[in-house]
C-alpha positions as a Markdown table, in Angstrom:
| # | Residue | x | y | z |
|---|---|---|---|---|
| 1 | Unk | 0.0 | 0.0 | 0.0 |
| 2 | Unk | 1.5 | 3.3 | -1.0 |
| 3 | Unk | 2.1 | 6.0 | 1.6 |
| 4 | Unk | -0.2 | 8.9 | 1.5 |
| 5 | Unk | 2.2 | 11.9 | 1.1 |
| 6 | Unk | -0.6 | 14.3 | 2.0 |
| 7 | Unk | -0.3 | 13.2 | 5.7 |
| 8 | Unk | 3.4 | 13.9 | 5.9 |
| 9 | Unk | 4.6 | 17.0 | 7.7 |
| 10 | Unk | 5.7 | 19.5 | 5.1 |
| 11 | Unk | 9.0 | 20.3 | 6.9 |
| 12 | Unk | 9.6 | 17.0 | 8.5 |
| 13 | Unk | 13.2 | 16.0 | 9.0 |
| 14 | Unk | 12.3 | 12.3 | 9.6 |
| 15 | Unk | 14.9 | 10.1 | 7.8 |
| 16 | Unk | 17.6 | 12.8 | 8.1 |
| 17 | Unk | 20.7 | 13.0 | 10.3 |
| 18 | Unk | 21.1 | 15.9 | 12.8 |
| 19 | Unk | 24.6 | 17.1 | 13.3 |
| 20 | Unk | 25.4 | 18.8 | 16.6 |
| 21 | Unk | 27.1 | 22.2 | 16.2 |
| 22 | Unk | 30.4 | 22.6 | 18.0 |
| 23 | Unk | 28.8 | 25.0 | 20.4 |
| 24 | Unk | 26.2 | 22.5 | 21.5 |
| 25 | Unk | 25.5 | 23.4 | 25.2 |
| 26 | Unk | 23.9 | 20.1 | 26.1 |
| 27 | Unk | 27.0 | 17.9 | 26.8 |
| 28 | Unk | 24.9 | 14.7 | 26.2 |
| 29 | Unk | 24.8 | 15.7 | 22.6 |
| 30 | Unk | 28.3 | 17.1 | 22.1 |
| 31 | Unk | 29.7 | 16.1 | 18.7 |
| 32 | Unk | 26.7 | 13.8 | 18.2 |
| 33 | Unk | 24.9 | 12.6 | 15.1 |
| 34 | Unk | 21.2 | 11.8 | 15.6 |
| 35 | Unk | 19.1 | 9.8 | 13.1 |
| 36 | Unk | 15.6 | 11.2 | 13.2 |
| 37 | Unk | 13.0 | 8.4 | 13.2 |
| 38 | Unk | 10.0 | 10.7 | 13.6 |
| 39 | Unk | 9.4 | 14.4 | 13.4 |
| 40 | Unk | 6.1 | 16.2 | 13.4 |
| 41 | Unk | 4.4 | 19.2 | 14.9 |
| 42 | Unk | 4.0 | 17.1 | 18.1 |
| 43 | Unk | 7.7 | 16.6 | 18.6 |
| 44 | Unk | 10.6 | 14.4 | 17.4 |
| 45 | Unk | 12.3 | 11.1 | 18.2 |
| 46 | Unk | 15.8 | 10.0 | 17.1 |
| 47 | Unk | 18.7 | 7.6 | 17.8 |
| 48 | Unk | 22.2 | 8.9 | 18.5 |
| 49 | Unk | 24.5 | 7.2 | 16.0 |
| 50 | Unk | 28.0 | 7.7 | 17.3 |
| 51 | Unk | 28.2 | 7.2 | 21.1 |
| 52 | Unk | 29.1 | 3.9 | 22.8 |
| 53 | Unk | 26.9 | 2.9 | 25.7 |
| 54 | Unk | 28.3 | 4.0 | 29.1 |
| 55 | Unk | 28.8 | 0.4 | 30.1 |
| 56 | Unk | 29.6 | -0.7 | 26.5 |
| 57 | Unk | 29.1 | -4.4 | 26.0 |
| 58 | Unk | 29.1 | -6.4 | 22.8 |
| 59 | Unk | 25.9 | -7.6 | 21.1 |
| 60 | Unk | 26.9 | -11.2 | 21.8 |
| 61 | Unk | 27.2 | -10.4 | 25.5 |
| 62 | Unk | 23.7 | -8.9 | 25.4 |
| 63 | Unk | 22.3 | -12.0 | 23.6 |
| 64 | Unk | 23.7 | -14.2 | 26.4 |
| 65 | Unk | 22.4 | -11.9 | 29.1 |
| 66 | Unk | 18.9 | -12.0 | 27.7 |
| 67 | Unk | 18.9 | -15.8 | 27.3 |
| 68 | Unk | 18.5 | -15.5 | 23.5 |
| 69 | Unk | 21.5 | -17.7 | 23.0 |
| 70 | Unk | 23.5 | -19.9 | 25.4 |
| 71 | Unk | 27.1 | -19.0 | 26.0 |
| 72 | Unk | 28.5 | -21.8 | 23.9 |
| 73 | Unk | 26.7 | -20.5 | 20.7 |
| 74 | Unk | 28.6 | -17.1 | 20.7 |
| 75 | Unk | 31.3 | -18.5 | 18.4 |
| 76 | Unk | 28.8 | -19.5 | 15.8 |
| 77 | Unk | 27.0 | -16.2 | 15.5 |
| 78 | Unk | 26.7 | -14.7 | 12.0 |
| 79 | Unk | 29.0 | -11.7 | 11.2 |
| 80 | Unk | 26.4 | -9.0 | 11.8 |
| 81 | Unk | 25.6 | -10.2 | 15.3 |
| 82 | Unk | 29.3 | -11.0 | 16.2 |
| 83 | Unk | 30.5 | -7.5 | 15.2 |
| 84 | Unk | 27.8 | -5.3 | 16.7 |
| 85 | Unk | 28.3 | -3.3 | 19.8 |
| 86 | Unk | 25.6 | -1.8 | 22.1 |
| 87 | Unk | 25.5 | 2.0 | 21.7 |
| 88 | Unk | 24.0 | 4.9 | 23.5 |
| 89 | Unk | 20.9 | 6.0 | 21.7 |
| 90 | Unk | 20.0 | 9.0 | 23.9 |
| 91 | Unk | 18.9 | 10.0 | 27.4 |
| 92 | Unk | 15.3 | 8.8 | 27.3 |
| 93 | Unk | 14.4 | 5.3 | 28.4 |
| 94 | Unk | 18.0 | 4.2 | 28.7 |
| 95 | Unk | 17.2 | 0.6 | 29.7 |
| 96 | Unk | 15.1 | 0.0 | 26.6 |
| 97 | Unk | 16.6 | -1.4 | 23.4 |
| 98 | Unk | 16.1 | 0.1 | 19.9 |
| 99 | Unk | 17.3 | -1.5 | 16.7 |
| 100 | Unk | 17.7 | 0.8 | 13.7 |
| 101 | Unk | 18.0 | -1.3 | 10.6 |
| 102 | Unk | 17.8 | -1.6 | 6.9 |
| 103 | Unk | 14.3 | -1.8 | 5.5 |
| 104 | Unk | 14.6 | -5.4 | 4.3 |
| 105 | Unk | 13.3 | -6.6 | 7.6 |
| 106 | Unk | 9.8 | -6.1 | 9.0 |
| 107 | Unk | 7.7 | -7.4 | 11.9 |
| 108 | Unk | 4.0 | -6.7 | 11.8 |
| 109 | Unk | 2.9 | -4.3 | 14.5 |
| 110 | Unk | 6.5 | -4.0 | 15.8 |
| 111 | Unk | 8.5 | -2.3 | 13.0 |
| 112 | Unk | 8.3 | 1.4 | 12.2 |
| 113 | Unk | 9.2 | 1.9 | 8.5 |
| 114 | Unk | 10.9 | 5.3 | 8.3 |
| 115 | Unk | 11.7 | 5.5 | 4.6 |
| 116 | Unk | 12.8 | 3.1 | 1.8 |
| 117 | Unk | 16.2 | 2.6 | 3.5 |
| 118 | Unk | 15.6 | 2.6 | 7.3 |
| 119 | Unk | 13.2 | 1.0 | 9.8 |
| 120 | Unk | 13.1 | 0.8 | 13.6 |
| 121 | Unk | 12.2 | -2.2 | 15.7 |
| 122 | Unk | 12.1 | -2.4 | 19.5 |
| 123 | Unk | 11.1 | -6.1 | 20.2 |
| 124 | Unk | 13.3 | -9.0 | 21.2 |
| 125 | Unk | 12.3 | -10.8 | 18.0 |
| 126 | Unk | 14.6 | -8.6 | 15.9 |
| 127 | Unk | 17.5 | -9.6 | 18.2 |
| 128 | Unk | 16.7 | -13.3 | 17.8 |
| 129 | Unk | 16.5 | -12.8 | 14.0 |
| 130 | Unk | 19.9 | -11.2 | 13.9 |
| 131 | Unk | 21.4 | -13.9 | 16.1 |
| 132 | Unk | 19.9 | -16.6 | 13.7 |
| 133 | Unk | 21.0 | -14.8 | 10.5 |
| 134 | Unk | 17.4 | -14.1 | 9.3 |
| 135 | Unk | 17.3 | -10.5 | 10.3 |
| 136 | Unk | 18.1 | -7.2 | 8.5 |
| 137 | Unk | 21.1 | -6.8 | 6.2 |
| 138 | Unk | 22.4 | -3.9 | 8.4 |
| 139 | Unk | 21.6 | -2.9 | 11.9 |
| 140 | Unk | 22.7 | -1.0 | 15.0 |
| 141 | Unk | 21.4 | -1.4 | 18.5 |
| 142 | Unk | 21.1 | 1.3 | 21.1 |
| 143 | Unk | 19.9 | 1.7 | 24.7 |
| 144 | Unk | 17.7 | 4.8 | 25.0 |
| 145 | Unk | 16.7 | 7.4 | 22.5 |
| 146 | Unk | 16.6 | 11.2 | 22.0 |
| 147 | Unk | 13.3 | 13.0 | 22.3 |
| 148 | Unk | 12.0 | 16.5 | 21.8 |
| 149 | Unk | 8.6 | 18.0 | 22.7 |
| 150 | Unk | 6.5 | 20.1 | 20.3 |
| 151 | Unk | 8.6 | 22.9 | 18.8 |
| 152 | Unk | 11.7 | 22.1 | 20.8 |
| 153 | Unk | 13.8 | 20.8 | 18.0 |
| 154 | Unk | 12.8 | 23.6 | 15.7 |
| 155 | Unk | 13.9 | 26.1 | 18.4 |
| 156 | Unk | 17.3 | 24.3 | 18.8 |
| 157 | Unk | 17.8 | 24.4 | 15.0 |
| 158 | Unk | 16.8 | 28.1 | 14.9 |
| 159 | Unk | 19.4 | 28.8 | 17.6 |
| 160 | Unk | 22.1 | 27.1 | 15.5 |
| 161 | Unk | 22.2 | 24.0 | 17.7 |
| 162 | Unk | 21.9 | 21.5 | 14.8 |
| 163 | Unk | 22.7 | 21.1 | 11.1 |
| 164 | Unk | 21.2 | 18.2 | 9.1 |
| 165 | Unk | 22.2 | 16.1 | 6.2 |
| 166 | Unk | 20.8 | 13.2 | 4.2 |
| 167 | Unk | 21.1 | 9.7 | 5.9 |
| 168 | Unk | 23.6 | 7.5 | 4.2 |
| 169 | Unk | 23.4 | 3.8 | 5.2 |
| 170 | Unk | 27.2 | 3.5 | 4.9 |
| 171 | Unk | 27.5 | 6.3 | 7.5 |
| 172 | Unk | 24.6 | 5.2 | 9.7 |
| 173 | Unk | 25.7 | 1.6 | 10.1 |
| 174 | Unk | 29.5 | 2.1 | 10.2 |
| 175 | Unk | 31.1 | 0.5 | 13.2 |
| 176 | Unk | 33.8 | 3.3 | 13.4 |
| 177 | Unk | 31.9 | 5.6 | 15.8 |
| 178 | Unk | 34.8 | 8.0 | 16.2 |
| 179 | Unk | 35.0 | 9.1 | 12.6 |
| 180 | Unk | 31.2 | 9.6 | 12.0 |
| 181 | Unk | 30.9 | 13.2 | 13.1 |
| 182 | Unk | 33.6 | 14.6 | 10.8 |
| 183 | Unk | 32.4 | 12.4 | 7.9 |
| 184 | Unk | 28.9 | 13.8 | 8.3 |
| 185 | Unk | 30.2 | 17.4 | 8.2 |
| 186 | Unk | 32.2 | 16.6 | 5.1 |
| 187 | Unk | 29.0 | 15.4 | 3.4 |
| 188 | Unk | 27.9 | 19.0 | 3.7 |
| 189 | Unk | 31.3 | 20.4 | 2.5 |
| 190 | Unk | 32.0 | 21.9 | 6.0 |
| 191 | Unk | 35.5 | 22.4 | 7.5 |
| 192 | Unk | 35.2 | 21.5 | 11.2 |
| 193 | Unk | 38.0 | 24.0 | 12.0 |
| 194 | Unk | 36.2 | 26.9 | 10.4 |
| 195 | Unk | 32.9 | 25.8 | 11.9 |
| 196 | Unk | 34.4 | 25.8 | 15.4 |
| 197 | Unk | 35.7 | 29.4 | 15.0 |
| 198 | Unk | 32.3 | 30.6 | 13.7 |
| 199 | Unk | 30.2 | 28.9 | 16.5 |
| 200 | Unk | 28.6 | 31.3 | 18.9 |
| 201 | Unk | 28.6 | 34.4 | 16.7 |
| 202 | Unk | 25.0 | 35.6 | 16.2 |
């Protein structure tokens, strides 16, 4: 069934990446990239893409802790499950897991399709599917998410808190968290040194 474009917010940034400006005052979002899963007049919700979880553990560790696999099956996990880490998705609901993944995987009533490249699933079933090599082609898992109330994100953008750029799967799902911020700025043709000097001038 085709999506009804008439219901979309005209200025929605859903499906885009927010890039924190160097002068970002909220330290929780310093040098962060946030993939926006939803954005409307009622608020916004997104997943931070480039922060490890405070008590970073591997995805295989999590699968064992949740009794999805026994310890002895760790060595036989498929590459995606073996290489994933658990990341920090934001300061809201930090004990809840969120899996941002490629749109080739879908669970009825559990998966939120965002666009033709990305979807979000928050049930244990997606973790089991990844462990059994029947899940999405690409995925990242976070604990927590970033949320904004009505008009809050718009105000932060207006006050030069955020830039935004198109979401590139190669950037979103890259395991090298440390390089993502500079790479996102380069997508916009921005020199981080120049941006730092300009930050804070109104």
